[in-house]
C-alpha positions in Angstrom: -4.7 -5.3 28.4 -3.0 -5.7 25.0 -6.1 -7.4 23.6 -8.4 -4.6 24.8 -6.1 -1.9 23.3 -5.8 -3.9 20.1 -9.6 -4.0 19.8 -9.9 -0.4 20.8 -7.6 0.9 18.1 -9.1 -1.5 15.5 -5.9 -3.4 15.1 -4.0 -0.4 13.9 -1.0 -0.6 16.3 2.0 -2.8 15.9 4.2 -3.8 18.8 6.1 -0.6 19.1 3.0 1.6 19.2 1.3 -0.8 21.5 4.3 -0.7 23.8 4.1 3.2 23.9 0.4 3.1 24.5 0.7 0.7 27.4 3.4 2.8 29.0 1.3 5.9 28.5 -1.5 4.1 30.4 0.9 3.5 33.3 1.8 -0.2 32.7 5.4 -1.3 33.1 6.1 -3.8 30.3 9.0 -4.3 27.9 8.9 -4.1 24.1 10.1 -7.7 23.7 7.3 -9.0 25.9 4.7 -7.0 24.0 6.1 -8.4 20.7 6.0 -12.0 22.1 2.5 -11.7 23.5 1.1 -10.2 20.3 2.8 -12.9 18.2 1.5 -15.7 20.5 -2.1 -14.4 20.3 -2.0 -13.7 16.5 -2.4 -9.9 16.9 -0.9 -8.0 14.0 -1.2 -4.4 12.8 -3.5 -3.8 9.8 -1.8 -1.7 7.1 -3.7 1.0 5.4 -3.8 0.9 1.6 -1.6 3.4 -0.1 -3.3 6.3 -1.8 -3.5 5.9 -5.5 -4.1 9.1 -7.5 -6.9 8.6 -10.0 -6.3 9.2 -13.7 -6.8 12.8 -14.8 -8.9 12.6 -17.9 -9.8 16.3 -17.9 -6.4 17.6 -19.0 -5.6 20.0 -21.7 -2.7 18.0 -23.1 -3.0 16.6 -26.7 -4.1 13.0 -26.9 -2.0 10.7 -29.1 -4.1 8.8 -31.6 -4.3 5.0 -31.2 -2.7 3.9 -34.4 -2.6 0.2 -33.4 -6.3 0.0 -32.6 -5.6 -3.2 -30.7 -4.7 -5.1 -33.9 -1.7 -7.0 -32.5 -1.1 -9.1 -35.7 0.9 -6.9 -38.1 1.0 -7.8 -41.8 4.8 -8.0 -41.9 7.8 -8.0 -39.6 9.1 -4.7 -38.3 5.8 -2.8 -38.9 4.6 -2.4 -35.3 6.7 -1.6 -32.3 5.6 -1.5 -28.7 7.2 -0.6 -25.4 6.5 -0.6 -21.7 7.1 2.4 -19.5 5.5 1.2 -16.3 8.8 1.4 -14.5 8.8 5.2 -14.7 7.3 6.6 -11.4 5.1 9.7 -11.7 3.3 11.8 -9.3 0.0 10.3 -10.6 1.1 6.8 -9.6 
């Protein structure tokens, strides 16, 4: 029954949801047994990809000029400074 439900829901259910589904269909089975059987038969839930917001290129904000122009070999020390702000989480991703 677990294999048929797993195929029916396109591998979207993990052991907890599978347990609830089986109980809803009138089968008496424990969660640990569902976990064990799914593990033994290599059945795992497929995860959906997280939504990634696309870049908004049609904004009215001023665009900062590219002063470096991808020339990463400055003429002298202390002429070009760079930084990384990828750790700042925004609503755009």
